[in-house]
C-alpha positions as CSV (number, residue, x, y, z in Angstrom):
1,M,-18.4,0.8,2.7
2,S,-16.4,0.5,-0.5
3,F,-13.2,-1.5,-0.4
4,T,-10.5,-1.4,-3.1
5,I,-9.3,-4.8,-4.4
6,L,-6.2,-5.2,-6.5
7,V,-6.2,-8.2,-8.9
8,I,-2.8,-9.3,-10.1
9,E,-3.4,-11.8,-12.9
10,D,-1.9,-12.2,-16.4
11,D,-4.9,-14.0,-18.0
12,P,-7.1,-11.2,-19.4
13,H,-10.1,-13.6,-19.4
14,I,-9.8,-14.2,-15.7
15,L,-9.1,-10.5,-15.1
16,G,-12.4,-9.7,-16.8
17,I,-14.3,-12.3,-14.8
18,L,-12.9,-11.0,-11.5
19,D,-13.5,-7.4,-12.4
20,F,-17.1,-8.2,-13.2
21,L,-17.7,-10.3,-10.0
22,L,-16.0,-7.9,-7.6
23,T,-17.6,-4.7,-9.2
24,D,-21.0,-6.4,-9.0
25,E,-20.4,-6.8,-5.3
26,G,-19.8,-3.1,-4.9
27,Y,-16.0,-3.2,-4.7
28,S,-13.6,-0.9,-6.5
29,V,-11.2,-2.9,-8.6
30,L,-7.7,-2.2,-9.8
31,M,-6.0,-4.6,-12.2
32,A,-2.4,-5.6,-13.0
33,A,-1.1,-8.1,-15.5
34,S,2.3,-8.6,-13.9
35,G,3.9,-8.6,-10.5
36,E,5.9,-5.5,-11.3
37,E,2.7,-3.6,-12.2
38,G,0.9,-4.8,-9.2
39,L,3.7,-3.7,-6.8
40,S,3.7,-0.3,-8.5
41,I,0.0,0.1,-7.9
42,I,0.3,-0.8,-4.2
43,Q,3.0,1.8,-3.9
44,H,1.0,4.5,-5.5
45,K,-2.6,3.8,-4.7
46,H,-4.8,2.8,-1.7
47,V,-5.5,-1.0,-1.7
48,D,-7.4,-2.9,0.9
49,L,-6.9,-6.5,-0.4
50,V,-4.9,-8.2,-3.1
51,I,-6.0,-11.2,-5.2
52,L,-2.8,-12.7,-6.5
53,D,-2.1,-15.3,-9.2
54,I,1.1,-17.4,-8.4
55,N,2.0,-18.1,-12.0
56,L,3.0,-14.6,-13.3
57,P,5.4,-13.4,-15.9
58,G,8.5,-11.8,-14.6
59,I,8.3,-11.7,-10.8
60,N,6.3,-14.7,-9.8
61,G,3.4,-14.5,-7.4
62,L,5.2,-15.9,-4.4
63,D,7.9,-13.2,-4.7
64,V,5.2,-10.6,-5.1
65,C,3.4,-11.9,-1.9
66,N,6.7,-11.8,0.0
67,R,7.4,-8.2,-1.1
68,I,3.8,-7.1,-0.2
69,K,4.0,-8.7,3.3
70,Q,7.5,-7.3,4.0
71,K,6.2,-3.8,3.3
72,T,2.5,-3.8,4.4
73,S,-0.1,-5.7,6.3
74,K,-2.5,-5.9,3.4
75,P,-4.4,-9.2,3.1
76,V,-3.5,-11.4,0.2
77,I,-5.6,-14.2,-1.4
78,I,-3.6,-16.5,-3.6
79,V,-5.3,-17.9,-6.7
80,S,-3.4,-20.6,-8.4
81,S,-4.0,-23.2,-11.2
82,R,-1.0,-25.2,-9.9
83,D,-1.7,-28.6,-8.4
84,K,1.4,-28.5,-6.2
85,D,0.4,-28.1,-2.5
86,N,3.9,-26.8,-1.8
87,D,3.1,-23.6,-3.7
88,V,0.1,-23.0,-1.5
89,I,2.0,-23.8,1.7
90,T,4.8,-21.5,0.7
91,G,2.4,-18.7,0.0
92,L,0.8,-19.1,3.4
93,E,4.2,-19.2,5.1
94,L,5.0,-15.9,3.3
95,G,1.9,-14.4,4.9
96,A,-0.9,-15.0,2.5
97,D,-4.2,-14.9,4.3
98,D,-6.1,-17.4,2.1
99,Y,-5.9,-19.3,-1.1
100,I,-8.2,-20.7,-3.8
101,K,-7.4,-22.9,-6.7
102,K,-8.5,-22.5,-10.4
103,P,-11.0,-23.1,-11.7
104,F,-12.7,-21.5,-8.8
105,N,-16.4,-21.3,-7.8
106,H,-17.4,-17.6,-8.2
107,R,-19.5,-17.5,-5.1
108,E,-16.8,-19.2,-3.0
109,L,-14.2,-16.6,-4.1
110,I,-16.6,-13.7,-3.2
111,L,-17.3,-15.3,0.2
112,R,-13.6,-15.6,0.9
113,V,-13.0,-12.0,-0.1
114,S,-15.9,-10.9,2.1
115,N,-14.7,-12.9,5.1
116,I,-11.3,-11.2,5.0
117,L,-12.6,-7.7,4.5
118,D,-15.1,-8.2,7.3
119,R,-12.2,-8.7,9.7
120,L,-10.5,-5.4,8.6
121,P,-11.0,-2.2,10.5
122,N,-13.4,0.3,8.9
123,P,-11.1,2.1,6.4
124,E,-12.7,5.4,7.4
125,G,-12.0,4.6,11.1
126,V,-8.3,3.7,10.5
127,V,-7.0,7.2,10.9
128,I,-3.9,7.0,13.0
129,I,-0.6,5.7,11.8
130,A,1.9,5.2,14.6
131,F,5.5,4.0,14.4
132,G,8.9,4.9,15.9
133,G,7.5,7.5,18.3
134,L,5.6,9.3,15.5
135,E,1.8,9.4,15.3
136,I,0.0,10.7,12.3
137,D,-3.7,11.4,12.7
138,L,-5.2,11.4,9.2
139,E,-8.7,12.4,10.2
140,H,-7.9,15.3,12.5
141,R,-4.8,16.3,10.4
142,F,-2.0,16.5,13.0
143,A,1.1,14.6,14.0
144,I,2.7,13.9,17.3
145,R,6.4,13.3,17.9
146,G,7.7,12.2,21.3
147,G,4.4,13.1,22.9
148,E,4.4,16.7,21.5
149,R,2.2,17.9,18.7
150,L,4.1,19.1,15.7
151,N,3.5,22.6,14.2
152,L,2.9,21.6,10.6
153,T,1.6,23.7,7.8
154,N,-1.3,22.3,5.8
155,T,1.0,21.5,2.9
156,E,3.6,19.8,5.2
157,F,0.9,17.6,6.6
158,E,-0.4,16.7,3.2
159,V,3.1,15.6,2.1
160,L,3.5,13.6,5.4
161,A,0.1,12.0,4.9
162,C,0.9,11.0,1.3
163,L,4.0,9.2,2.5
164,A,2.3,7.7,5.6
165,K,-0.4,6.1,3.4
166,R,2.5,4.2,1.6
167,I,4.7,3.7,4.6
168,G,7.9,1.8,3.8
169,W,7.6,2.5,0.1
170,A,9.5,5.0,-1.9
171,V,7.1,7.6,-3.4
172,S,8.2,9.7,-6.4
173,W,8.1,13.5,-6.4
174,Q,5.6,13.3,-9.2
175,V,3.2,11.2,-7.1
176,I,3.6,13.5,-4.1
177,C,3.0,16.6,-6.4
178,N,-0.1,15.0,-7.9
179,E,-1.6,14.1,-4.6
180,V,-0.8,17.2,-2.7
181,W,-1.1,19.9,-5.4
182,G,-3.2,18.1,-8.0
183,S,-0.6,18.0,-10.7
184,E,2.6,16.3,-11.6
185,E,3.4,18.6,-14.5
186,W,4.0,21.8,-12.5
187,Q,7.2,23.6,-13.4
188,G,9.3,23.5,-10.3
189,G,7.3,20.7,-8.8
190,R,10.4,18.7,-7.9
191,E,11.9,21.6,-6.0
192,L,8.5,22.3,-4.3
193,V,8.5,18.8,-2.9
194,K,12.2,19.0,-1.8
195,V,11.5,22.2,0.1
196,N,8.6,20.6,2.0
197,I,10.6,17.5,2.7
198,R,13.4,19.6,4.2
199,R,10.8,21.4,6.4
200,L,9.3,18.1,7.5
201,R,12.7,16.7,8.5
202,K,13.4,19.7,10.7
203,K,10.2,18.9,12.6
204,I,10.2,15.1,12.8
205,E,13.9,14.2,12.8
206,K,16.2,14.5,15.8
207,N,19.0,15.4,13.4
208,P,17.6,16.6,10.1
209,S,21.0,16.4,8.4
210,Q,21.1,12.7,9.2
211,P,17.5,11.6,8.8
212,V,16.4,8.1,10.0
213,I,12.6,8.5,9.5
214,L,12.1,10.5,6.3
215,L,14.5,9.0,3.8
216,N,15.5,9.6,0.2
217,E,15.7,6.5,-1.9
218,W,18.0,7.4,-4.7
219,G,16.2,7.4,-8.1
220,R,12.9,6.4,-6.6
221,G,11.7,9.1,-4.2
222,Y,11.0,9.6,-0.5
223,K,9.7,7.2,2.1
224,L,8.9,6.9,5.8
225,A,11.2,4.1,7.1
226,V,9.8,1.9,9.8
227,N,13.3,0.7,10.9
228,D,11.9,-2.7,12.0
229,Q,9.5,-1.1,14.4
230,P,5.9,-2.0,14.4
231,V,3.4,0.1,12.5
232,T,0.0,0.4,14.1
233,N,-3.2,1.5,12.5
234,L,-5.4,2.7,15.4
């Protein structure tokens, strides 16, 4: 089973080491040199676990950890060269799952990664996303609202699934267009996405003219809002 690990680290030497170690263990590795870049990757790509440096340029690692945990349940391992225990404690209070200090033992880091991933559900088995009365079955390609199966076209389901995989995050029309239709350069792509969003709202919203589930975040894109209700991966 291949997991995808995002490493957010501004030191290119350490990035290279982690890329080598994790790839050698069979993991897929994504890399970001800043908190902003890392958050963007999480928004647009599938990630199973985040290895996060605290001392980052721009948004620091603790703020990045906080934002990740506010939006997702993805596990986070903090890696820090700082000697202050308060940073580690703060990270754990923000929801980090583990920590390791630099310089770290390579095998120890791999074991910590493996221990966390071993506790995760099988990614191929996590197929139902449920929140706010809406259930989306990614494997069997259908959605249920209020106990009733929705009559979705294939394209409508693909758009819904694209948003569900990034629940709580705004997804641009370009990302939706690329994932659903295989291109973000299509002429009329923005309108194509808008049409399918309108169709989806008619099927999943009680009042499509005043949506509370499928929202438009101005200047950023569309998102499925959890509205403080628990999201369950079944």
